[in-house]
DOMARFI-759591 format. One record per residue: z, x, y of N, C-alpha, C in turn. Coordinates in steps of 0.02 Angstrom, whole numbers, plus 50000, padded with zeros to 5 digits. Example, Ala and Ser with C-alpha at 12.3 -4.5 7.8 and 13.67 -1.06 7.14 Angstrom:
% DOMARFI-759591
503905066049716503905061549775503905066049835
503545064249888503575068449947503945064550002
//
This chain:
% DOMARFI-759591
500065004449930500104998750010499875007550078
499685002850105499625006350170500325006850208
500525011150255501185011550257501025011450343
500575012450368500515010450441499815007350468
499885002150503499064998450527498974997250596
498505000650620498444999650666498004993250689
498294989350744497704982950746497444982850819
496814982950806496344983350856496264979950866
496524975550928496354968250959496994967351012
497114960251023497774959851069497824952651057
498194948551102498214941651112498664939851043
498494932851037498924930650985498774933250914
498134933450918498094939150842498134942450844
498444949550896498754955350855499284953350862
499684947950882500284947850846500444942650785
499944939350778499934937850704500004942950658
499464947350662499454953350622500114957350619
500314957450665501054960550688501504958350646
501564953550635502104948350603501954949550519
501324947450512501534948850420501674956350399
501394961750424501534969650439502204970150409
502664966650479503404967850482503654965650413
503344958750370503554955150324503404957450258
502884963750268502494966550219502864974050210
503254973150238503844981850262503114987650296
502654984650334502144988850341502204990950427
502384998350426502144998850518501574996550566
501604994150648501344993050651501284997650701
500534997650729500285001750811499934996850849
499964995650903499674989650955499404994750979
498704992250994498284996051065498284991751118
498114995251181498084990251241497884993451297
497474987451340497324989951397497794991551450
497504994951487498024994051561498424987351596
497924980851563497904973651585498204969751540
498564974151480499054969951441499654975651425
499734978551486500354985851474500984978951446
501054973151478501614968451458501574962351423
501054965151376501294959951321501494959451264
501584953951223502074955151167501774958651113
501214960051094501114965551025501334970451054
501004972251129501544980251138501984979551119
502624973851147503284973951126503494974351069
503244971751010503464969050929503184975550901
502764977250931502224982550871503064990850881
502864993450817503044999850792503055003550862
502625003550854502045010150905501735004550950
501525010951021501085006751051500565013051087
500065011551092499585015951130498915012651176
499005015051233498595013851293497895015351269
497545012651277496675015851262496345012651330
496425011751370495825010251437496055005951465
495755005351529495774998351563495114993451547
495584988051602495404980551586494864980351562
494404984651564493524982151542493464984851473
493294978651441493124978551349492904984651317
492444985851345491994992251345492334998251345
492664998951392493105004751390493795005351339
493844999051324494564998751299494414995751210
494574989151209494404985351144493874986451118
493284988751138492764989751130492464996551101
492845002351117492685008351128493035011651062
492625011251005492845016450944493095022350949
492915026850980493535033051017494025031051035
494015028151071494595030051097495215025451037
494775017950989495185016050955495575022350891
494735026550869495045031150830495435038550844
495555037350896495995043850933496585041050925
496765034150954497295031950937497765030950872
497145030050815497315029850747497685038150717
497295042450736497445049750733498135050450743
498205049550821498685053150846499535048550818
499305042650778500025040550767499745040550675
499205041350654499435042350579499095035950537
498855032250577498915024150552498345025850471
498675020950438498115025250402497695018650361
497835014550403497235006150410497025003150469
496865002150465496394997150540496234990950555
496744985750561496534977350553496034975750638
495624973250612495234974250689495374964150702
495834962050697495654953950716495234948750701
495054947050770494254941850769493984947050822
493284942850841492794946150904493094952750923
492984955350960493104964850987492454965550931
492894971350875492504975650842492524973250771
492994966250772492864965450695492274962950652
491664964050693491054963250624490564968250668
491004971350687490454978750686490364986050635
489674984250624489564989650575489694995250588
489724999150659489925004750660490605006550645
490875001450693491675004950685492065002350609
491845001750548491764997750491491655004950450
491205007450457490915015050457491175021050474
491205019850527491385027050564492385024750533
492825020850506493465020650469493255023350411
492715022850380492715023450292492545032550326
492165034550374491955040650361492755043850376
493115042850427493815047150445494315042950377
494365041450330494695040150297495285034450317
495035031850360495645024650394495255018950336
495555013250323495435008850299495145003850342
494825000650351494504995850374494524991050358
495014985750386495264979350333494794972450361
494334973750330493754968650333492964967750285
492614968150322491964968750263491724975250259
491274978150219490934986150234490674983250264
490224990850275489754992250335489104987450342
488834985750270488224985850236488354976950220
489104973850229488914968150199488894964350278
489334968050343489234966650402488744966450428
488064971150406487404971450432487014967350407
487314964550343486664959850313486924952250317
487634952550357487744944450366487474942750447
487724947850466487614949350557487004947250562
486374951050536485784946550566485504940150555
485474938250591485504929450528484824928350496
484244931850510483694931350455483834933650399
484114939250399484044944450331484784940150299
485154937050347485794932250289485524927950264
485074924450313484784918650268484404919550208
483734926350226483614927150154483964927650098
484664931350114484964932050052485364927650006
485344921250062485644912950039485064910350003
484604909450032484104908549982484044908549919
483824915949924483934920949851484384918649798
484954916949830485764917849806485784908249787
485084904549810485374897249788485944893149846
485834895749881486344894049919485934888149968
486064880749987485674877150048485554880150099
485014879350105484714881850175484314877950232
484324878450284484074874650351483154877750335
482954870950319482044872850321481774876750387
481774879950392481444887250453480884890650441
480994895750497480514900850484480574906750422
480224909550404480384916650346480494923250396
481194923850388481144929450458481034927750521
480854933150559480944933250661480294932750655
480044928050694479454926150732479144932750767
478494930750748477994938250801478264932650865
477624930950882477474927950942477604920950961
477354916151003477234909950999476984904250982
476394910450975475984908350927476254905350879
476514908550831476914909350751477414902850769
477754904550825478364900550828477984891550829
477234891850877477014882750864476994881750807
476514886650760476344884850685476814884250657
477284885350653477974884950585478184878350628
478324875550694478744871950723478424865650680
477584864950692477064860050657477174860050581
477364863950547477704864550469478274859850447
478874862550487479464862150464479654854250523
479134852650566479214846850596479694847350649
479564842350701480064841750742480884837750742
481214839050772481574845050809481624849750783
481324856150816481634862050791482154866850870
482354871050814483054874550865482834883450851
482884887050906482534892650920483174897850897
483164901350887483934906250887483814913250875
484414916550913484354923050903484574926650858
484424930450816484394931650748485164937550762
485204939650840485954944150817486364938450869
486144932650862486624926750921487304925650909
487564923950924488344919650917488534916751019
488844912150988489164909751037488684903851085
488184901951058487704898251086487154900851117
487004908451127486494911251168486064911451140
485514911751164484814915151135484634906451085
484914901751116484814895951064484474890451106
483704886951092483274882251133483374877451097
483284872751099483134863751057482644862051088
482084861851031481554856851080481054854651019
480874848551066480764841651043480054841451013
479604844951071479104845251046478464849351100
478054851151046477434855951069477464858551144
477264854351193477234857951255477934864151285
478194861151258478804863451288479284869751250
478894872651195478864876551126478814886251179
478494884851239478304892351259478684894651306
479094888751335479484887451387480244891351346
480534886651303480884888551260481044894851239
480484895951214480354904151186480284909651220
480064907251301480184916351334481104913651365
481524909651388482084907551405482664912051345
482424910051287482654911451241482724919251223
482224923151216481964927351238482504933051274
482314928651323482684932451381483364933051372
483714926651378484304928751351484854930451291
484374932051249484734935751173484554942651176
483954946751238484084954651249484594955951305
484634951151333485284951551390485924951151373
485794948751303486624947351286486924950651227
486264953351180486244954651125485944963151124
485504963451159485054972051158484614969951095
484514962351093484124961151035483694955851038
482884954651062482844948651054482544942751010
482354946650946482254942350886482384936250873
481834934550876482064925250867481754923050800
482314918950791481934914350722482194907150730
481744903350680481654897250702482014892350641
482334885850643482744880750592482444874350611
482314871050568482324862550578483074860550617
482854856150664483494855250701484094848850678
484564849850649484894845650616484994838450654
485044833250656485184828650703486004825150661
486424822650711487114820150688487284825750653
487514832050671487844835550619488574837150624
488994840350589489544840150568489594849050541
490074851950590490024858750577490654859550524
490394860050446491064860250401491144868150386
491444871550386491564878850353491874879450286
491884882950234492294887250186492484892550192
493394891850183493584897550189493644903150132
493404909450119493154913950057493714918450039
493954922349982493784927749972493604931749909
493614938649936493434940349869493584948749888
493614952449805494004958349823493464961749772
493514968049792493344975449752492994975149686
493254970149660492984970649583492594963849564
492274961849619491634956849584491994947649603
492524946449616492824940149591492924939349673
492624931549679492894929349724492854921249745
493514918049775493514910849772493394907249840
493664899049843493624896549905494284894249907
494434892549972495094889049997494904882850017
494414879650013494364875850041493874869850117
493974870150136493604866350209494054867850272
493684867150328493924865350386493144862750423
493564855850470492894853650518493134856250589
492574859050608492764863050672491924858650714
491844853050708491444846250746491574846850826
492394846750827492234844750905492334851750965
491784852650989491594859951009491314857451074
491344863251135491024862251200490464866951197
489644868351200489414873351216489344876651151
489454875451096489784880051030490304885151028
490774881151088491574883851054491754877251052
492474880250994492684875350946493224876050982
493384869850988494234867951032494654864950997
494464859650936494944858850886494734860250832
495204861750782495014859750700495384856050657
495344857850596495684852250562495404851350492
495994850850438495764850650370496464845950320
495954842750283495324842350261494974838550304
494524839950308493654835250338493694828350312
493954823650381493584816250394493274815550352
492854817550345492014816850318491854818350260
492394823250222492194826350158492424821250101
492144820950057492124820149979492314824449912
492654823849881492884827249837492144829649804
491734828649809490904830149754490784834949810
490664831149878490494836349913490914842649912
491734842049931492074849449929491794851749866
491624850649820491634855049776490994858349769
490374855149786489714857349793489624862949857
490174861149903490164867549950490514872749936
491124871549892491644878149874491094880249836
490664878549784490394882349737489634887249796
489604882649831489094885449858489284891949890
489964891249925490194896049962490304900449909
490444901949863490854905549822489904908949782
489364907449804488794909449790488754913349827
488754912149904488804916249948489164922149959
489704923449936490014927649937489944931949879
489584931649824489514935049768488794938149794
488374934649832487694937749830487954943849896
488414945749918488314951349957488794956549930
489194953349857489944957249844490204958149896
490554951349908491004951949985491674954149947
491854958350036492554961249990492954956050050
493524955350057493934954050107493724946250125
494094943850167494254935850193493634934150245
493494926850235492764926050252492724919850269
492264916950282492124909850296491334909450309
491064904650274490384903750259490294895950295
490024895750343489804889450396489244884350373
489384878550377488734876050347488804870550418
488264867450417487954860350446487934855450395
488354850350411488114844550361487874839050400
487384835950392487334827950393487334822850372
487264817750432487404811750404487534810250335
486994809850304486784808850218487314814850186
487634818650217488134822850161487594829050128
487074828450152486784834550135486904841250181
487054848550164487564853750195486954859050192
486844863550254486454868950239486884876750258
486814879750244487114887950240486904887850353
487284890050367487234891050431487384897950433
488064902350428487974909450440488594909150410
489004917550393489504918050369489744922050426
490364922750428491124924850466491104932050425
491074937950438491454942350405492144945750412
492654941450432493174940850480493834936650446
494234938350490494654930550475494494928250543
494544920250545494364914450598494974914350648
494894911350697495284909650743495824902150699
495244898850669495584891450623495924895350586
496014901050557496564902350471497114899450460
497184897650526498174895950526497934888350487
497444883750495497664876950464497564873950402
497194881850369497024882050309497644886950252
497954891150295498464892350263498944887250277
499314882750314499594876550325499674871650249
498974869750231498814865750195498814868950115
498694874250116498694877750047499404881750033
499954882750097500304889050088500164893450060
499724896650098499454904850098499424906450161
499734915350164499674918250192498864923150201
498524923150250497674924250238497884931750252
498464933350298498194939750323498554944850271
498844942150264499234945550204498574946950146
498284942550118497824943250078497354948350100
497304947650163496534953150185497094958550188
497534960150198497784966150183497794971250105
497994965650056497964965450018497404967949951
496924964949987496014964149933496114973349990
496254972950041495924980250071496174986950036
497124985949995497454990149988497114988749914
496754986449876496324986849815496604980849767
497014976749800497334972449736496664966549708
496644965549654496374958049642496424951749672
496084947849695496184940749701496464935949637
496764933349650496884926849583496454924049554
495664924249571495204919949551495124912449561
495694907949565495844902249550495594899849681
495114891949641495074890949693495754885949744
495874884749807496204882049835496024874549857
496674870849855496384863449884496944860949921
496704856649984497164856950025497604849849978
498204847150007498764845550005499214842650049
498984843550129499174839550153498694840650234
498964839050275498234838550337498424842050410
497944845950410498354849950448497764849250521
497954852550592497484850350641497614855950701
497214859650708497364864250767497074865350841
497204862450876497314864050963497134868951012
496654870351022496654877651056496644879851136
497264879851158497804881951200497354885951257
496704883151295496654887551357496834887351406
496734893751453496984893751528496254891251576
496144884151554495564881551586495684876251630
495364874151662495344867351698495044862351673
495004856251626494674855151622494244848851667
494814849451702494494842451735493994847051796
493694852851811493254856851834492864860451798
492544855651742492154859851687492604866051665
492924867851632493374870551607493334876351622
493434877251716493454883551727494014890551704
493874894451695494394896651667495044898451745
495774897151716496024899151757496614902151726
496354910051751496954915451781497724915651794
498084918251799498564920351841499264919251792
499894918451837500584920551827500784916051800
501184915151738501444907451708502164908751737
502194902451741502934901751786503424899451750
503224894351711503734891051672503464890651592
503694890651553503314890451469503874886451442
503624881351416504164877351333503664876051280
503764880951245503214876851198503784870651131
503094868051064503634860951054503644864650994
504264862650956504624861050900504564856550860
504804861150799505134851550757504894852350684
504884849050640504584850450579503764847850586
503594853550559502744853650526502184857950614
502984859350644502484861950706502174869050715
501924870450722501484879750733501214882250803
501744887150809501394890250869501144897650891
500544897150882500484904850870500044907450966
500304911950983500414913751050500574918151068
500434922851111500564929451161500874929351223
501104923751245501424922351318501844919651304
502114919651376503044920351387503144917351457
503544912651488503714912251546503754921551589
503204920851631503224927151684502804932051672
502284929851594501904934051596501224930051633
500764935951647500064933951688499664935751651
499184929951640498424930851604497874933651642
497654938751610497274942151633496544940151670
496104940251691495624937151701494844940451670
495104945551634494664952351608494244948151516
494714943151495494814942751419494484934851414
494354931751336494434925451327495024921051356
494844915551380495314910851411496044907551353
496074908851280496274907551247497194908051244
497514904551259498184908751267498624903851228
498384901151166498794900551127498414893351066
498894893651020498654889850954499064884650935
498784878950944499604872450931499234869750890
499404871250814499714869150770500254863750716
499764857650677500274852650670500094851350576
500474850250563500404847850468500744843850428
500364838450411500834831450396500494829750350
500674824550291500654821350233499874818950264
499664815250315499124813250314498994811750369
498164812950391497734812450461498184810150500
498204802950493498534799550550499364802050572
499724804050536500414806050548500244816450586
499584818350562499624822750605499404823150681
498944816450673498604817550741499174811650784
499704809750751500404806950806500874811450821
500914818150767501454823650765501024827850816
500354825350822500024832350889500074829750939
500084822650955500104818251023500954821051031
501564820850976502154823051001502094827551022
501774834851010501854842051017501514845451082
501144839451105500704840851154501044839151214
501474833651205501824828751284502364833151269
502814836651234503454844151243502934851451259
502364850851284502184859751290502144860251360
502364862651376502284865051459502264871051461
501554871551509501454878051557501284877651623
501504879851637501514880151725501394885051751
501094886151821500784893251844500304892751833
499834891051770499154890251753498774881951741
498254881251761498024874951747497704876651661
497784872051609497714872151536497284868151518
496904865951457496774860951417497094855651387
497854857351377498474852551348497994845551376
497894845751467497694837751452497344834651423
496564840351413496174835751384496194834851306
496384837251276496504836651203497354829851184
497724828651249497974821851236497464817351262
496954818051292496494812651290496194810851211
496004817251186495664817251118496004813851099
496574816851085497244812151022497264803251028
497054802151082497104794051097496314790351087
495984795551089495254792451050495174790551019
494544782051033494734779350969494054780750908
493534783450922493244788250873493554795050842
493914798050883494184802250848494594802750789
495134795950839495384794950757495194790350707
494604788550723494494786250656493864791050614
494024799050655493384801050613492744803150610
492464795850694491884796050691491584801750749
491524807650735491074810750750490594816450772
490274820450761489754825650761489704831950807
489554835050793489554841350848489344838150927
489024833850929488674831551003489514826651029
489744826451013490664825251021490564823951093
490744830351112490624831751174490314828451239
489664828051217489334828651247489254821651302
489664816651261489734808051296490644806751293
490964812751278491654813451299491924811451364
492134806951382492364804951460493024809451464
493004813851512493524816651513493544818651604
//
């Protein structure tokens, strides 16, 4: 087992990893930018090393700085959390070369799943259902028009190196292809340094349902059931729950087996997620594979009573997984609490928290790194906490979430708590009647 793990991240996920390491008797190292010098991970880790200024590329995205911190602290493993370098092929490879265990996927697995066109080809070969689309990257706009005619409109253009909705355009008719092609390529090139574009059939009335998976160094793989992430804004998730209110036992089994096929196709090592789009007929299609821990891993932990961070560490240390599949026996919901003003189009609201009181009680969990007096820097993602509830049924979980949101007090900055309160009172949400388009018509 590892003696010391460096956590190459910040905020709540850094705290999350540090907690599990402490429970496993493993020493921890927090790295931080100057903007995060007063953060809780710095306070609670065994050691802390400043790796640069607030700008991410000079601190949390600086591989040399992080590796230097690992060297001076004698860390024998690095946990990248999510975001930043968690799915960076080069970072995984540098760790390998320097004899430091990267607690995540191998470089070739990150590369294979990070490129969307390559990932889709791999899944088709493995027999995982995929959305009809182009065979690899499109050559030019003429190729795009020909392919669109074959798979029929509406279609969606996607950046091969994409994420967060960037480089993505929906096209409903042929005369709009050229403009969409030009803008998607331009945005993809600026965001990712790669303007490669591929095409898929656009799925109407879709749900975003993902399957948690784990694989070890010995070729074993299992799934840990689903999460419904359909409540999202501009392709950014806001609320997640498990089990999905749209799920049936038959669909869960089919999607779980498809996710295991996906994991075995790339000999996946670690904890990851296979994401699917599910249409109104409950036909499902592979979307992407995330080779890291997810923000929403918490709700899976709550309904199967399982520490996924611990599982990541054990797999990285060479321990085999049990190989059995896990199914939810309760219902969990997670609300992402962001420092944003929902009344002004979710504008970020950094600043000092003047008063902070988090909810408690049976079945309530808070994953956060903030406290009264903490200053939220403007340099990073606006998420400041995750509020998770677990109950016997979905109806009870919604009621518990309403109560917890009412108790949650954060003053000094604007937060998304009022949005979540209104969502929990929404009739369609309560009935489980929603798709990824829900936020387009949600009146807030």
